[in-house]
C-alpha positions as a printed Julia matrix, in Angstrom:
453×3 Matrix{Float64}:
 -44.51   5.25  133.1
 -45.4    1.65  134.03
 -44.72   2.45  137.67
 -46.96   5.52  137.45
 -49.71   3.5   135.76
 -49.5    0.83  138.41
 -49.85   3.32  141.19
 -52.7    5.1   139.44
 -54.47   1.79  138.83
 -54.21   0.9   142.56
 -55.72   4.24  143.61
 -58.47   3.96  141.06
 -59.35   0.46  142.08
 -59.52   1.48  145.76
 -61.95   4.23  144.67
 -64.29   1.8   142.91
 -63.14   2.34  139.28
 -63.34  -0.83  137.28
 -62.31   0.27  133.75
 -60.49   2.99  131.79
 -61.53   4.48  128.49
 -58.51   4.88  126.17
 -59.85   7.62  123.95
 -58.88   9.24  120.65
 -60.67  11.09  117.87
 -60.64   9.8   114.28
 -60.29  11.81  111.07
 -63.98  12.68  111.24
 -63.79  14.13  114.72
 -65.69  11.1   116.08
 -64.45   9.91  119.47
 -63.37   6.26  119.59
 -62.21   4.28  122.62
 -61.15   0.96  124.03
 -61.98   0.17  127.69
 -59.36  -1.84  129.58
 -60.0   -3.25  133.12
 -58.29  -1.05  135.73
 -56.04  -4.07  136.55
 -54.74  -3.98  133.0
 -53.82  -0.31  132.9
 -50.11  -0.78  133.69
 -49.78  -3.38  130.95
 -51.63  -1.09  128.49
 -49.17   1.73  129.37
 -46.18  -0.58  128.77
 -47.41  -2.52  125.72
 -50.39  -0.65  124.38
 -53.67  -2.19  123.32
 -54.05  -3.65  119.86
 -56.29  -2.09  117.26
 -56.7   -2.15  113.49
 -54.69   0.39  111.47
 -57.84   1.05  109.47
 -59.31   3.43  112.01
 -57.37   6.09  110.06
 -59.57   5.43  107.02
 -62.99   5.15  108.69
 -65.43   7.7   107.25
 -68.13   9.46  109.17
 -70.51   6.54  108.64
 -68.14   3.82  109.86
 -67.35   2.76  106.29
 -63.78   1.86  105.6
 -62.19   3.32  102.46
 -59.26   1.58  100.81
 -58.55   4.47   98.54
 -55.53   5.63  100.5
 -52.45   3.75   99.17
 -50.81   3.45  102.61
 -53.8    1.63  104.13
 -55.23  -0.19  101.16
 -55.7   -3.66  102.74
 -57.32  -5.06  105.89
 -53.96  -6.2   107.2
 -52.07  -4.31  109.9
 -52.25  -3.6   113.64
 -51.31  -0.63  115.84
 -50.96  -0.16  119.57
 -53.0    2.32  121.62
 -50.82   3.65  124.47
 -52.51   5.69  127.27
 -51.07   9.01  128.24
 -51.02   8.34  132.01
 -50.42  11.95  133.1
 -53.77  12.86  131.58
 -55.64  10.0   133.38
 -58.91  11.14  135.0
 -61.6    9.44  136.97
 -65.03  10.23  135.37
 -67.22  12.0   137.88
 -70.41  11.24  135.97
 -69.38   7.61  135.34
 -67.82   6.65  138.69
 -66.9    3.04  137.61
 -64.81   4.37  134.74
 -61.74   6.5   134.23
 -60.53   8.18  131.06
 -57.2    8.82  129.32
 -56.22  10.06  125.92
 -53.81   7.84  123.98
 -51.15   7.88  121.35
 -51.23   5.53  118.37
 -47.99   3.67  117.95
 -46.73   1.18  115.4
 -46.71  -2.45  116.39
 -42.95  -2.11  117.32
 -43.66   0.94  119.58
 -42.31   3.57  117.21
 -44.46   6.64  116.38
 -47.22   5.87  113.93
 -47.46   8.49  111.11
 -51.32   8.56  111.29
 -51.42   9.49  114.96
 -53.14  12.88  115.14
 -52.0   13.66  118.69
 -48.32  12.93  117.75
 -48.57  15.31  114.77
 -49.81  18.1   117.06
 -47.01  17.37  119.54
 -44.52  17.7   116.68
 -46.02  20.96  115.54
 -45.94  22.37  119.03
 -42.23  21.36  119.28
 -41.59  23.05  115.92
 -43.2   26.22  117.27
 -41.02  26.08  120.41
 -37.96  25.77  118.19
 -38.86  29.24  116.94
 -39.59  30.58  120.4
 -43.36  30.5   119.94
 -45.94  29.06  122.37
 -49.63  28.86  121.68
 -52.58  29.12  123.99
 -55.8   27.62  122.72
 -59.3   27.01  123.95
 -62.54  25.69  122.45
 -66.08  26.94  122.74
 -68.54  24.01  122.49
 -72.05  24.52  121.17
 -74.54  21.64  121.46
 -78.27  21.05  121.33
 -80.22  19.22  124.05
 -83.23  16.93  123.81
 -84.83  14.07  125.73
 -83.1   10.7   125.8
 -85.9    9.09  123.76
 -86.15  11.78  121.01
 -85.15  11.02  117.47
 -84.3   14.59  116.69
 -84.01  18.07  118.2
 -86.79  19.84  116.25
 -89.56  17.61  117.54
 -88.42  17.57  121.2
 -86.23  20.57  122.06
 -84.57  20.3   125.46
 -85.32  23.92  126.22
 -87.5   26.44  124.49
 -85.49  29.59  125.15
 -85.39  32.53  125.24
 -81.85  32.59  123.89
 -79.21  33.75  126.42
 -81.86  33.66  129.13
 -81.56  32.19  132.65
 -85.09  31.01  132.12
 -83.97  28.59  129.47
 -81.37  27.14  131.9
 -84.09  26.64  134.61
 -85.61  24.06  132.18
 -82.29  22.18  132.45
 -81.37  23.02  136.01
 -80.27  19.55  137.13
 -78.23  19.02  133.9
 -76.51  22.38  134.27
 -75.65  21.58  137.86
 -74.23  18.2   136.85
 -72.07  19.84  134.12
 -70.53  22.3   136.61
 -69.91  19.6   139.14
 -68.56  16.97  136.75
 -66.38  19.43  134.81
 -64.67  20.52  138.03
 -64.23  17.0   139.28
 -62.78  15.9   135.89
 -60.18  18.72  136.01
 -61.82  20.79  133.28
 -62.14  24.5   133.73
 -65.2   26.29  132.27
 -64.95  29.91  131.34
 -68.74  30.3   131.08
 -71.9   28.46  130.18
 -75.17  29.78  128.75
 -78.26  29.19  126.63
 -77.2   29.97  123.06
 -79.05  31.33  120.05
 -79.83  28.09  118.26
 -82.64  25.64  118.84
 -82.39  24.07  122.32
 -78.71  25.09  122.24
 -76.19  25.52  125.04
 -72.64  26.76  124.88
 -69.72  26.39  127.22
 -66.17  27.57  126.87
 -63.04  25.82  128.07
 -60.25  27.9   129.6
 -57.25  28.23  127.23
 -54.2   26.04  127.78
 -51.45  24.56  125.66
 -52.55  23.03  122.31
 -52.25  19.3   123.18
 -54.01  19.75  126.49
 -56.7   21.85  124.78
 -57.42  19.0   122.34
 -57.39  16.4   125.21
 -59.77  18.65  127.16
 -62.14  18.89  124.21
 -62.4   15.11  124.05
 -62.87  14.76  127.78
 -65.52  17.53  127.71
 -67.55  15.54  125.24
 -67.42  12.43  127.44
 -68.42  14.59  130.43
 -71.33  16.24  128.66
 -72.75  13.0   127.24
 -72.64  11.32  130.64
 -74.24  14.25  132.45
 -77.02  14.36  129.87
 -77.76  10.63  130.1
 -77.85  10.82  133.93
 -80.56  13.46  133.6
 -82.76  11.78  131.04
 -81.32  13.82  128.18
 -79.05  13.43  125.19
 -77.1   16.03  123.22
 -76.15  16.63  119.65
 -72.81  18.24  118.76
 -73.5   17.9   115.04
 -72.72  20.94  112.78
 -76.43  21.12  111.9
 -79.35  19.77  113.85
 -81.78  20.92  111.18
 -81.16  22.64  107.8
 -83.34  25.48  108.94
 -81.82  26.67  112.22
 -78.32  27.91  113.25
 -75.87  25.06  113.69
 -73.36  24.06  116.34
 -69.88  25.64  116.03
 -66.9   24.63  118.13
 -65.06  27.95  117.88
 -61.31  27.77  118.37
 -59.53  30.68  120.13
 -55.76  30.91  119.86
 -52.99  33.35  120.8
 -49.28  33.05  120.02
 -46.81  34.04  122.82
 -43.05  34.69  122.84
 -41.12  34.96  126.14
 -44.34  35.42  128.13
 -45.67  38.15  125.85
 -48.94  37.81  123.91
 -48.01  38.69  120.33
 -51.62  39.8   119.66
 -51.59  42.41  122.29
 -50.77  46.03  121.31
 -50.18  48.91  123.68
 -50.46  51.71  121.1
 -53.41  50.24  119.2
 -55.0   47.34  121.08
 -57.7   47.0   118.39
 -55.27  45.76  115.73
 -52.28  43.36  116.11
 -48.88  44.48  114.86
 -45.56  42.75  114.16
 -45.54  39.06  114.68
 -49.12  39.09  115.98
 -50.28  40.6   112.72
 -48.14  38.1   110.78
 -49.77  35.23  112.71
 -53.17  36.51  111.69
 -52.0   36.94  108.08
 -50.86  33.34  108.08
 -54.27  32.14  109.19
 -56.02  34.22  106.59
 -53.74  33.04  103.79
 -54.44  29.4   104.63
 -58.05  29.87  105.65
 -59.59  27.75  102.89
 -57.33  24.76  103.73
 -57.82  25.33  107.48
 -61.59  25.19  106.98
 -61.26  21.93  105.11
 -59.78  20.58  108.33
 -61.79  22.39  110.94
 -65.21  22.1   109.21
 -64.71  18.97  107.17
 -68.0   17.12  107.12
 -70.67  17.44  104.42
 -73.07  19.27  106.86
 -70.22  21.52  107.91
 -70.37  23.22  104.5
 -74.13  23.75  104.83
 -73.62  25.42  108.22
 -71.33  28.1   106.73
 -74.13  30.36  105.55
 -74.28  34.21  105.45
 -76.23  35.82  108.27
 -75.84  32.99  110.79
 -72.69  34.11  112.61
 -71.16  30.98  111.13
 -68.78  32.61  108.61
 -69.33  32.4   104.92
 -66.59  34.63  103.49
 -62.84  34.75  103.93
 -61.84  37.87  105.86
 -60.99  39.09  109.32
 -62.56  41.66  111.6
 -62.35  43.12  115.06
 -65.15  41.66  117.14
 -67.03  40.97  113.99
 -69.18  37.82  114.52
 -69.61  37.25  110.76
 -65.84  37.06  110.38
 -64.28  33.61  110.21
 -61.24  35.12  111.88
 -62.61  37.33  114.66
 -59.92  39.32  116.42
 -60.67  39.76  120.17
 -58.49  42.57  121.51
 -57.33  42.91  125.08
 -58.3   45.94  127.07
 -57.58  47.82  130.29
 -60.27  45.72  131.92
 -59.4   42.27  130.57
 -55.66  42.67  130.14
 -53.35  42.05  127.27
 -53.28  38.34  127.86
 -56.94  38.09  126.68
 -56.18  39.14  123.06
 -56.84  36.25  120.72
 -58.12  35.22  117.38
 -61.34  33.19  117.18
 -61.66  30.71  114.31
 -65.4   30.41  113.71
 -65.61  27.85  110.83
 -64.76  24.99  113.22
 -67.17  22.27  114.51
 -67.32  18.89  116.21
 -66.56  16.96  113.0
 -63.01  18.35  113.2
 -60.37  16.21  114.89
 -59.23  18.63  117.57
 -55.57  17.67  117.26
 -55.6   18.18  113.48
 -57.52  21.44  113.8
 -54.79  22.83  116.09
 -52.02  21.43  113.95
 -53.43  23.18  110.89
 -53.95  26.47  112.73
 -50.52  26.43  114.33
 -48.71  25.52  111.09
 -50.56  28.35  109.24
 -49.81  30.91  111.96
 -46.11  29.95  112.16
 -45.98  30.23  108.38
 -47.32  33.83  108.58
 -44.75  34.71  111.25
 -41.87  33.16  109.24
 -42.96  35.1   106.11
 -43.54  38.43  107.95
 -47.08  38.4   106.67
 -49.16  41.55  106.7
 -52.99  41.17  106.85
 -55.28  43.47  104.87
 -57.52  45.96  106.69
 -60.18  44.44  108.92
 -63.79  44.46  107.82
 -66.45  45.58  110.16
 -69.51  44.75  108.04
 -71.13  41.59  106.81
 -69.9   40.87  103.28
 -72.93  38.7   102.77
 -74.98  41.89  102.45
 -72.68  43.27   99.69
 -72.99  42.77   95.92
 -70.69  40.25   94.25
 -68.87  43.2    92.72
 -68.18  44.78   96.06
 -66.8   41.53   97.46
 -64.6   41.06   94.39
 -63.28  44.6    94.63
 -62.16  44.02   98.2
 -60.82  40.52   97.57
 -63.44  38.84   99.84
 -64.05  35.28   98.54
 -66.55  32.65   99.61
 -65.07  29.99  101.89
 -65.02  26.51  100.35
 -68.25  24.74  101.38
 -68.73  21.84   98.96
 -66.6   18.69   99.43
 -64.92  19.4    96.05
 -64.03  22.98   97.01
 -62.59  21.87  100.32
 -60.56  19.1    98.73
 -59.06  21.55   96.3
 -58.24  24.03   99.01
 -56.56  21.38  101.14
 -54.64  19.95   98.21
 -53.23  23.4    97.49
 -51.67  23.83  100.98
 -48.11  22.59  101.04
 -47.76  23.91  104.56
 -50.61  21.89  106.07
 -49.49  18.79  104.09
 -46.11  19.13  105.6
 -47.55  19.62  109.12
 -49.73  16.47  108.74
 -47.1   14.36  106.95
 -47.93  12.71  103.68
 -49.4    9.56  105.22
 -51.92  11.35  107.49
 -52.69  13.95  104.83
 -53.52  11.24  102.37
 -55.72   9.25  104.75
 -57.64  12.44  105.74
 -58.2   13.28  102.13
 -59.41   9.7   101.35
 -61.91   9.88  104.19
 -63.29  13.16  103.02
 -63.72  11.73   99.47
 -65.59   8.73  100.98
 -67.94  11.05  102.88
 -68.58  13.0    99.69
 -69.36   9.86   97.76
 -71.81   8.77  100.47
 -73.66  12.03  100.33
 -73.88  12.4    96.55
 -77.49  11.22   96.11
 -78.88  12.29   99.47
 -80.88  15.37  100.43
 -79.64  17.83  102.99
 -82.29  16.59  105.45
 -80.96  13.05  105.09
 -77.36  14.21  105.49
 -78.24  16.19  108.63
 -80.09  13.36  110.23
 -77.34  10.82  109.55
 -74.73  13.04  111.37
 -76.97  14.02  114.25
 -75.65  11.65  116.89
 -72.15  10.89  115.48
 -70.07  13.13  117.73
């Protein structure tokens, strides 16, 4: 690996690159990084770069909580080791390159709080059972001018939603996104003006879970740089205002065995059967705990409202955009390979590696237990009476910090997938966020998260 890093550093230096971002996401979904000079890349690959172990217990507001027993003092150091095979020069920041990294203990052994390592282990566990997963994120974000303090007062485009006219208002930015994504090795499925205030959405092409999480981090870096170069900035926050639809980062997944998509069905493409149905049943069974991981911030809960296509109730449906688990069937036109499950209660405050770890663990559990999902729902349960929802077993998703904490604590499967150390640190960070928000209005909470991601 040192030889590969030395060769890469030489090529980057010849191309004018001066530094490399070593990037990861913390337990709040916030990207963090250390920049090393390009000449130091080989040494970083061999020895890592030192950092405090307390990044695992930073909350969303850069406060450090000491309430997790394993990281209860300011003492301790870890090493950040770049993943050289994922090294990319940044098209929009030509003096810099980017690489994800693993967090290692000071002696070079795996560190139990490394989110990327936990996902790698979960992928390996799935492979032991003959299961591969394809995953891809949809990223929603709002655009404003570089000088603006919020989105509402200075929207980057004024719609109409889904209109090419909205994109004309951001023509140079859109062109930069398409150019820089391609140059950075990121494949976009599509890009459009979305429904929310000054909102855009782009989708990343599905790949293996670890690459999908890496791609999501690199996509954020790419978008931020393209926005700045065009006199703009973007907000990935779950809510940019309490009064408009928020930003979801929907996660699409499909389990495969021996090259066959388990969600595809020849006889009835509109409903998965066998192991595909069991995968879906596993997601539904653990949905409360999954949501505590994939929509974990305080404003995340406020985003999950009925009638906003954000998912408020626990159920699944076929192409139902109010469903937190939206089954997207394949067809004669799109092919069996396109069948997937979209997880809608997911946003930028989720660590992408942990989001995929939780989803994969839940889905594997459903397959192992031969789960059978209930019938799909094609309506919006938010329009039903409480009695109707109770009769059909449709419960509200956990939205308060206390509800999410309880849902996560009840999931032995996700605890096992995370490991006790990481599970405990994640819970401590969520408790710190909840304590911070206790005496604050929703407007204050939304504004405090607006530029965190």
